[in-house]
C-alpha positions as CSV (number, residue, x, y, z in Angstrom):
1,M,-23.7,11.8,7.7
2,Q,-21.0,10.3,5.5
3,R,-17.4,10.8,6.5
4,V,-15.2,12.4,3.8
5,L,-11.6,11.3,3.6
6,V,-8.7,13.4,2.6
7,K,-6.8,11.8,-0.3
8,Q,-3.4,12.6,-2.0
9,D,-1.2,10.8,-4.3
10,E,2.4,10.7,-5.3
11,T,3.7,9.3,-8.4
12,Q,7.3,8.5,-9.0
13,G,8.1,6.8,-12.5
14,L,5.8,3.8,-12.6
15,L,5.0,3.8,-8.8
16,T,1.7,5.7,-7.5
17,V,1.3,5.8,-3.8
18,W,-2.3,6.7,-2.5
19,Y,-2.5,8.3,0.9
20,T,-6.0,8.3,2.5
21,G,-6.9,9.6,6.1
22,A,-9.3,11.3,8.2
23,D,-7.6,14.7,7.9
24,E,-4.4,16.6,6.5
25,E,-2.3,15.6,9.6
26,E,-3.1,12.0,9.3
27,V,-2.2,11.8,5.7
28,D,1.2,13.7,6.5
29,R,1.8,11.2,9.1
30,L,1.2,8.4,6.6
31,K,3.6,9.9,4.2
32,V,6.3,10.3,7.0
33,S,5.7,6.5,7.9
34,A,5.9,5.4,4.1
35,R,9.1,7.2,3.5
36,S,10.8,5.2,6.3
37,M,9.4,2.0,4.6
38,R,10.7,2.7,1.1
39,S,12.7,-0.4,1.3
40,F,9.5,-2.6,1.2
41,Y,6.8,-3.1,-1.2
42,E,3.3,-4.1,0.0
43,I,1.2,-6.1,-2.5
44,V,-2.5,-5.5,-1.8
45,C,-5.1,-8.1,-2.9
46,I,-8.7,-6.9,-2.7
47,S,-11.4,-9.5,-3.5
48,G,-15.0,-8.3,-2.5
49,N,-14.8,-7.5,1.2
50,T,-11.5,-9.2,1.7
51,V,-8.1,-7.4,1.8
52,E,-5.0,-9.3,2.2
53,F,-1.3,-8.2,2.3
54,V,2.1,-9.5,1.0
55,T,5.0,-7.3,2.3
56,V,8.4,-7.9,0.5
57,H,11.6,-6.0,1.0
58,K,12.7,-4.7,-2.4
59,S,15.8,-6.8,-2.2
60,K,13.6,-10.0,-2.4
61,S,10.8,-8.7,-4.7
62,S,12.0,-10.8,-7.5
63,T,11.6,-13.9,-5.3
64,V,7.9,-13.4,-4.9
65,N,6.3,-16.6,-6.4
66,D,3.0,-17.6,-7.8
67,E,2.2,-19.5,-4.7
68,Q,2.6,-16.3,-2.4
69,L,0.4,-14.3,-4.8
70,S,-2.3,-17.1,-5.0
71,R,-2.5,-17.1,-1.3
72,C,-2.9,-13.4,-1.3
73,L,-5.8,-13.7,-3.8
74,K,-7.8,-16.3,-2.1
């Protein structure tokens, strides 16, 4: 039996956040957690079965360089 995940999204301007969880309660917890992390951006690099993350405070987002992104994509 395939498990069905609950999915919700929120769009604010150019930013879209997708929340996925096992049930509505888990999605609600993710939303609360994300609201407390609004000062950070997380860049997600997905390549095949590999997922890498780069977490950056919004005050430093303009300092993310090509090398950091390249490491994420490898």
